[in-house]
N, C-alpha and C positions, 0 to 999 in steps of 0.2 A: 503804644496804641492807647487812645483815650476812650475808655468804655463809658457808657451812658452819655455819649455825645452824638446827637443825630447828624451833626455835620460830617462825621466819619462813617456814617452808615451807607451800605450798599445793598441793593435788593438781592435776596438769596433765593427764595422759593415761595410758593403759595399752595394752599389746598382748598378744596371746595367745602363750604359750610353746609350744615343740615338745614338751616333756615335761610330763606331768600333775603332777609333783612336782619343780619346779626347786629346786635347792639353793643356787645361787650364780650370779653373773654377773661379767663383767669386760669392760672396754673396751680396745682397742688405744690407742696413744698419741695418735693424731690423731682418734679418735672415728668412724672410717670402718668399724670392725668391732666387733660386740658378740658376746660369747660367753656361753652358758648351759650349766650343767652339770645334768644330770637324774638323779634317783634311780631312777625307774621304768625308764628305758631304759638306764641306765649309759652315757650318751653325753655328749659335748661338742658343742654346736651352735654354728655360726657364722652370723651375720647380716651382710649388707652394709647399710651405712647411708649413704644418699645425702646427707643433711645432717648434718654432724658432731654427735654426741651427741643426735640427735633420734630417739627411738624410733619416732615415727610414720612415719619414712622407712625403717625396717628391713625387710629381706626375707630370709627363710631362704636360706642358701647351701649348706651342707654339714654333715656330722657325722662324728665318729670315736667309736669305743668307748673307754670309760675303762679304765684298768688295774685299778682297784679295783671291788668290787661294791657298795660303799656310798659313792659319791662325795658330798662335801659342800661343796666349794669349789674355785675356780680362781684363779690369778693369773699375770701375765706379768712377766718381768724388763723393765728399761727399754728395751732395744733389740729386743725381740721374738724373741730367739734361744732363749729358754727359756720353757716353759709348765709350771706347777706345778698338780698336782691333789692335794687332800687328801681322805682317806677314813678309814674306821674303822681307826685304828692305823697308817696309813702316809701318807707324802708321796711322790708320784711326780713325777719330773722328766722332761720331754720335751725333746729337742733339736729345734730347728726350723731347717731348711735355708733359706738365702736364697731369696726368690721368684725364679722364672724365668718365661719368657713363658707357659708353660702350667701352672704350679703356683703357687698362692697360698694364703695363710692356713694353716689347720690341715692341709691336704692335704700339707704339706711336712714333717711330723713324721718324724724319722729314728731316734730311739732313746729308750729309757726306762730310767731308774734309779730306785731307790726307797730310802727310809729307813723302817724299820718300828719302831714303838714297842712 
């Protein structure tokens, strides 16, 4: 089987999104969290995933507001300490604090910087 080859892909399943116009998604490194960025709501949504990378086991967890008003994509750095949002003319960087017993995922965002084009 040739992985990473869309010619060999077959549709498997879908889930409903929190936003009516999702613009992008990203996974954390172990597939236990899925993130969606929405254009209509200007929010980043987090889903808990009970079986790694299996969207059928995803359940909505929480959301935060985006920095930009036209968000179009998100990405994480390798260790999860930075979250990046891209929007119309800007890239925003979020600092993510290490998880504690009562704070996890996107609720631990601590600061934002941006690059404007």
